[in-house]
MDTraj code that builds the backbone (N, CA, C; nanometers):
import mdtraj as md
import numpy as np

residues = "UNK UNK UNK UNK UNK UNK UNK UNK UNK UNK UNK UNK UNK UNK UNK UNK UNK UNK UNK UNK UNK UNK UNK UNK UNK UNK UNK UNK UNK UNK UNK UNK UNK UNK UNK UNK UNK UNK UNK UNK UNK UNK UNK UNK UNK UNK UNK UNK UNK UNK UNK UNK UNK UNK UNK UNK UNK".split()
xyz = np.array([
    [10.2186, 1.9869, 5.5087],
    [10.3083, 1.8756, 5.4885],
    [10.4487, 1.9244, 5.4529],
    [10.4668, 2.0521, 5.4288],
    [10.5970, 2.1066, 5.3929],
    [10.6960, 2.1016, 5.5070],
    [10.6485, 2.1295, 5.6287],
    [10.7407, 2.1286, 5.7432],
    [10.7863, 1.9867, 5.7756],
    [10.7003, 1.8893, 5.7566],
    [10.7388, 1.7503, 5.7825],
    [10.8407, 1.7044, 5.6788],
    [10.8177, 1.7392, 5.5540],
    [10.9093, 1.6990, 5.4475],
    [11.0449, 1.7671, 5.4624],
    [11.0459, 1.8940, 5.5026],
    [11.1732, 1.9658, 5.5130],
    [11.2527, 1.9245, 5.6363],
    [11.1874, 1.8788, 5.7413],
    [11.2596, 1.8410, 5.8624],
    [11.2761, 1.6896, 5.8771],
    [11.2385, 1.6134, 5.7761],
    [11.2470, 1.4675, 5.7850],
    [11.3904, 1.4205, 5.8042],
    [11.4852, 1.4745, 5.7285],
    [11.6240, 1.4300, 5.7409],
    [11.6829, 1.4685, 5.8762],
    [11.6447, 1.5837, 5.9284],
    [11.6926, 1.6253, 6.0611],
    [11.6396, 1.5316, 6.1693],
    [11.5118, 1.5013, 6.1639],
    [11.4507, 1.4123, 6.2629],
    [11.5099, 1.2723, 6.2522],
    [11.5274, 1.2223, 6.1307],
    [11.5855, 1.0895, 6.1117],
    [11.7290, 1.0842, 6.1639],
    [11.8072, 1.1868, 6.1389],
    [11.9443, 1.1931, 6.1885],
    [11.9504, 1.1995, 6.3402],
    [11.8590, 1.2730, 6.3997],
    [11.8534, 1.2822, 6.5452],
    [11.8186, 1.1478, 6.6078],
    [11.7191, 1.0807, 6.5519],
    [11.6787, 0.9501, 6.6038],
    [11.7922, 0.8488, 6.5883],
    [11.8570, 0.8476, 6.4737],
    [11.9699, 0.7556, 6.4531],
    [12.0856, 0.7875, 6.5474],
    [12.1131, 0.9136, 6.5695],
    [12.2196, 0.9530, 6.6610],
    [12.1913, 0.9112, 6.8041],
    [12.0675, 0.9260, 6.8471],
    [12.0294, 0.8829, 6.9814],
    [12.0444, 0.7320, 6.9952],
    [12.0001, 0.6590, 6.8945],
    [12.0112, 0.5129, 6.8976],
    [12.1567, 0.4686, 6.9049],
    [12.2411, 0.5276, 6.8225],
    [12.3829, 0.4905, 6.8197],
    [12.4505, 0.5253, 6.9524],
    [12.4192, 0.6438, 7.0080],
    [12.4812, 0.6854, 7.1335],
    [12.4418, 0.5948, 7.2496],
    [12.3206, 0.5423, 7.2469],
    [12.2759, 0.4573, 7.3573],
    [12.3252, 0.3140, 7.3452],
    [12.3444, 0.2640, 7.2237],
    [12.3731, 0.1224, 7.2048],
    [12.5171, 0.0898, 7.1689],
    [12.5983, 0.1892, 7.1381],
    [12.7361, 0.1640, 7.0987],
    [12.8290, 0.2499, 7.1827],
    [12.9549, 0.2095, 7.1905],
    [13.0549, 0.2827, 7.2671],
    [13.1130, 0.3938, 7.1791],
    [13.0511, 0.5097, 7.1855],
    [13.0930, 0.6243, 7.1049],
    [13.1952, 0.7044, 7.1866],
    [13.3115, 0.7380, 7.1278],
    [13.4125, 0.8115, 7.2045],
    [13.3679, 0.9551, 7.2332],
    [13.4205, 1.0099, 7.3399],
    [13.3926, 1.1479, 7.3769],
    [13.4744, 1.2396, 7.2864],
    [13.4082, 1.3138, 7.2007],
    [13.4756, 1.3969, 7.1002],
    [13.5586, 1.5068, 7.1658],
    [13.5104, 1.5633, 7.2747],
    [13.5847, 1.6692, 7.3419],
    [13.7179, 1.6161, 7.3951],
    [13.7165, 1.4953, 7.4498],
    [13.8390, 1.4348, 7.5031],
    [13.9362, 1.4002, 7.3903],
    [13.8849, 1.3470, 7.2791],
    [13.9688, 1.3128, 7.1641],
    [14.0330, 1.4389, 7.1057],
    [13.9555, 1.5464, 7.0938],
    [14.0087, 1.6716, 7.0394],
    [14.1160, 1.7303, 7.1314],
    [14.0932, 1.7233, 7.2626],
    [14.1919, 1.7750, 7.3572],
    [14.3229, 1.6963, 7.3483],
    [14.3126, 1.5651, 7.3370],
    [14.4315, 1.4809, 7.3250],
    [14.5069, 1.5115, 7.1956],
    [14.4342, 1.5290, 7.0866],
    [14.4979, 1.5598, 6.9584],
    [14.5685, 1.6955, 6.9631],
    [14.5057, 1.7955, 7.0227],
    [14.5692, 1.9275, 7.0333],
    [14.6923, 1.9237, 7.1225],
    [14.6855, 1.8465, 7.2312],
    [14.8013, 1.8343, 7.3193],
    [14.9174, 1.7667, 7.2475],
    [14.8878, 1.6605, 7.1721],
    [14.9916, 1.5896, 7.0971],
    [15.0529, 1.6808, 6.9905],
    [14.9701, 1.7581, 6.9212],
    [15.0207, 1.8511, 6.8201],
    [15.1100, 1.9572, 6.8844],
    [15.0728, 2.0033, 7.0032],
    [15.1536, 2.1038, 7.0726],
    [15.2899, 2.0463, 7.1116],
    [15.2921, 1.9231, 7.1601],
    [15.4182, 1.8587, 7.1991],
    [15.5079, 1.8400, 7.0771],
    [15.4519, 1.7947, 6.9668],
    [15.5309, 1.7744, 6.8444],
    [15.5821, 1.9071, 6.7913],
    [15.4995, 2.0105, 6.7962],
    [15.5408, 2.1423, 6.7474],
    [15.6554, 2.1974, 6.8317],
    [15.6492, 2.1804, 6.9629],
    [15.7563, 2.2291, 7.0492],
    [15.8852, 2.1491, 7.0294],
    [15.8713, 2.0210, 6.9994],
    [15.9884, 1.9359, 6.9803],
    [16.0642, 1.9730, 6.8532],
    [15.9947, 2.0054, 6.7461],
    [16.0581, 2.0317, 6.6174],
    [16.0693, 2.1801, 6.5842],
    [16.0430, 2.2676, 6.6771],
    [16.0521, 2.4115, 6.6539],
    [16.1980, 2.4538, 6.6392],
    [16.2230, 2.5450, 6.5478],
    [16.3584, 2.5979, 6.5331],
    [16.3915, 2.6833, 6.6548],
    [16.5164, 2.6780, 6.7004],
    [16.5516, 2.7600, 6.8170],
    [16.5508, 2.9080, 6.7787],
    [16.5160, 2.9909, 6.8760],
    [16.5125, 3.1358, 6.8519],
    [16.6542, 3.1887, 6.8409],
    [16.6717, 3.2899, 6.7548],
    [16.8026, 3.3529, 6.7405],
    [16.8211, 3.4510, 6.8552],
    [16.9410, 3.4485, 6.9134],
    [16.9689, 3.5374, 7.0258],
    [17.0819, 3.6324, 6.9840],
    [17.0657, 3.7564, 7.0177],
    [17.1712, 3.8556, 6.9936],
    [17.2558, 3.8667, 7.1196],
    [17.3806, 3.8212, 7.1106],
    [17.4716, 3.8236, 7.2253],
    [17.5645, 3.9442, 7.2176],
    [17.5218, 4.0520, 7.1539],
    [17.6043, 4.1714, 7.1372],
    [17.5698, 4.2746, 7.2444],
    [17.5534, 4.2344, 7.3698],
    [17.5156, 4.3301, 7.4757],
    [17.6234, 4.4242, 7.5060],
])
top = md.Topology()
chain = top.add_chain()
for i, resn in enumerate(residues, 1):
    res = top.add_residue(resn, chain, resSeq=i)
    for name in ("N", "CA", "C"):
        top.add_atom(name, md.element.get_by_symbol(name[0]), res)
traj = md.Trajectory(xyz[None], top)
């Protein structure tokens, strides 16, 4: 009975996750993460300090 007791929360979480994924509109995490990283990259490039250039050639 030890293996059932120790894996009960994992099994319950898996069953609940399957139920939620089938019955509700769950967003695609990979797509959300990609969009967030792209937005962060655009903001970082917009507010980046300009590089110093040595014009003493």
